N, C-alpha and C positions, 0 to 999 in steps of 0.2 A: 694584749693578746687575751683570750676568753679560755677559762677553764671549767668544765662541767663535770663536778664532783658527784658519782653514781654509787649505788650499792644494791645489792639483792638481798632479799629477805623471804624466808621460807617457812612454812608451817611445820610445827614440830613432829607431827605424826608421819612426815616424810622420812624420819629417821636417818638423817644423813650421818656421814662419819664425823663431820665436824660438831654436830648436836650432841653427840655422845660425851663430848668433853666440856660441854657449857654447864654452868650452875644455874641457869635461867633460860627464858626462850629466846629465840631469835629477835622476835619483836621488842621484848625488853631490852636486848643488847642495842637494837636499832634506836630506841628512844634516847639512851644515853649518848650514841654517837651523833644524833641529830642535836642535842643539847650541847655537846661540845662544839659542834659546828656553828651553832648559834652564838656563842661566846666569841667567835672570829668573824662574825658576820658573813659566813659562807654558806650560801643556799645549798641543799643537797637533794637529788632525786632518787628516790627508794623505790624499786620495783618490788611489788609485794605480791605473793601468790593469794589467789582469792581464798583458798582454804585457810591461810592465816587469818584472814580476815574474818572468816566464820568461826575458828577456833578461839581468836582473841579479839572480840568485836571492840571493846572498851579500849584496849591498849591501841589498836590500830587508829581508832577514832582519836586518840590522844596525839598520834603522829599526824594525822589529817589536819588536825586543828593548829599545829606548829607553822608560825609564820615562814620558817626558813625551808619548808619541807613540800616538795612536789611528790605526789604519789603516781607511780607509774605501774602498769600490770605486769605480771611475771607467770602468765599461766594460771590454771586454777589448782589442778592436781601435780604440777611438774612432771607430767608424763607418767604418772605412778598409777594407772589403771591397767586391767586386762585388755581394753580396746587399743591403749597405746601399746602394750606388749606385744599384741598380736600384729598390729600393723607395722611394729619396728621388726618383728620376725619375717614378715612378708617383704620388707625392704631388702633384708640381708638375703633372703632367700632367691630373690629375682634379680638381685644385683643392681638395686635401685630402679628398676624398671616400674615396680608397683609398690606402694607403702611409704611410710617416713615415720619419724619420732613423733610427729603432731598428730597422727591419726587420719581417718578419711576427712575428706573436705568438711561434709556436713558436721562431723563431729568436732572438728577444730573450730568452725564457726560458732557452735554451741558452747565451747569452752571458753573462746574468748567473750562472747556475751555474757556468760554466766561471771567470769571474772570481773568483768566491768560492772555488772548489776549489782554484785556483793561489794565491791569497793565503793560504788555510787552510794549503797544504803549507810556506809560508814562515812558518808560525807565528802567523799573524794571526787573530784572532777578530772578524769583520767584522759590524757591525750598523748602519753608517751608508753613505749612498750619496749620490753626486752623478754625474749624467750628464755626458759631455764637452759642453761648450757648452751647459749646462743642457737638451739636447734629450731630451726624452721625449714619450710618447703617452698615450693612454686606457687602456694596458694596463700601464704601466710600474709605478705604484703597487701595484697588485695583485700583479703578479708579483715585486715585492721583497718584499712582506709575505709572500707564499707561501714565499719563500727565506729567511725570517727577519730581514729588515732591519726595524728599528724606526725609523730616522731617515733622512728623504729631503730633501735639499737642493738643488733644482733651480728654487725660486721666486726672483725677484729683484726688489727694488724698495723704495723708500725707506720705504713704509707698511707692507711685510710684517712679520708678527710670526710667532713660534713658535706652532703650533695642531695640533690633531689633527684628521686627515682619515681617515677609516676606520681601518684597522689601523696606520697609520704617523704618526709626528710629523714635520711638515713644519717644517725649520729654515731659513728663508730668508736668502738674502744680502741684508741690509737696509742696507748700507753700499756705497759706490762700488767695484765689483770693479776692481782693479789693472790687470789686463791690457787692458781697454778704456779706461781713463782715464789711464794714465802713459805719458809719453814714456819710449820704451825700444827699443833694437834696431830694427825697421823701422818702429815707430811714432814718427815725427818731426814735427814742425811743418810743416804743409803737405802731409803725405803723404797718398795716397789712403787708406789705412787709417784715417787721423784724420779727413780731410775727409768721408767718406761714413758714418762710424759715428754712429748714434743708438740709444740704449738707454733704460731705465727710469730712469737717473740723467742723462738728456739726452746730448748729443754732446761735451762738453767734455772735452779733455785737459790734464793738468797735469804740472809737474816732479814727481818723486817726493817731495820735501820738502811741495810744496803739496798733494799727494794725502794724505800722512799727516795734514796739519792738517785737510783736507776729512773723513777718517774719523773723526778725533777729535772734530769738531764733531757729526758723525752720532751717534756714540756718545752725546754728551752729550744730543742730542735725544731719542734712544731711550729714555736714563735717566729722562728727565723724565715718561715714561708707564709705567715700569717695565718696560720690554720687555728682550729679550735681544738684544744687538747680535752680528751675525755678520760677520766679515771675511773676505772672500776676498783672500788675500796669496800669489800664486804664487811659490814659491822662485826659479824661472828667471826670472822678470819683475823680483822685486826685487834680485836678484843683477846682471841686466843694467842695471838703472836705475842703480845706484851702489855696488854689491858690498856691499849689506846695511847701509850706514851709516844710511840713514833707517829701515830695518827695526829697527834697534837702538833707535831713538827710539820707534817704535811699541810695541816690547816692554816698554819702561820704562812706558809708560802703560797698558798693557794689565795689567801685573802688579798693579796697584793697584784693578783693576776686576773681581774675582772670576773669573778666566779658567777656562773648563772645556773639557773635550771634548765633541764632540756627543752621545755616548751618555749623558752626564750630563744632559741638557737634558730638563726635564719641562715640557709645556706648562701644568700645573696650579699651578705654583709662582707 
């Protein structure tokens, strides 16, 4: 079977709750993450915000230059602009009739192209995309295809499989995402972040070691029907959980399961 190991990397000016617990930037953590993966001959697909490439150009170029790293797009601002806020409020006000997290269609197109241009300036040839927090709307897939994106990874769920939709190949996260299900940083037992969460894989959170076991069990289940297992393992999250100890155990297991980058996945295989 095939496993696609992926992670999301954000600009530090986004000031996420995870970033408050880091002693360095997310891009710096991602470099260590990719270097560890290289030790196990595991390729990784890292979805990076355009703003991260602007704030840390040399470090992003270092990631781009690594043989085992594919760079994907992850929006430019991660929805943190007044335009995004206004369009999001309109979506809520109209019950989804007008508005979305992504902003108006022309602005979404602009943000996609700005992200791709910025990453290209760092040497990245981008063909894969995942929106921040998987947020997309009815315009997203078409705009991405128009911009040359071939692989799109916003779908999440245990029964999701790689498939062709229009001009893009959908590569869903079909193992439990780490950020939503691993105790780390602000996500502690009994915390509001944990108690109020419910997603496609349920609302359970686990220790990092238990999460790795959960992911490996899901990989086995997906293997039984010949599917591709896509793992979302954020560099920042895994480092905050135990400084990559469990991550190395995951890498050791993935190494034996035909690991590939996202651009190498074909829904017809």
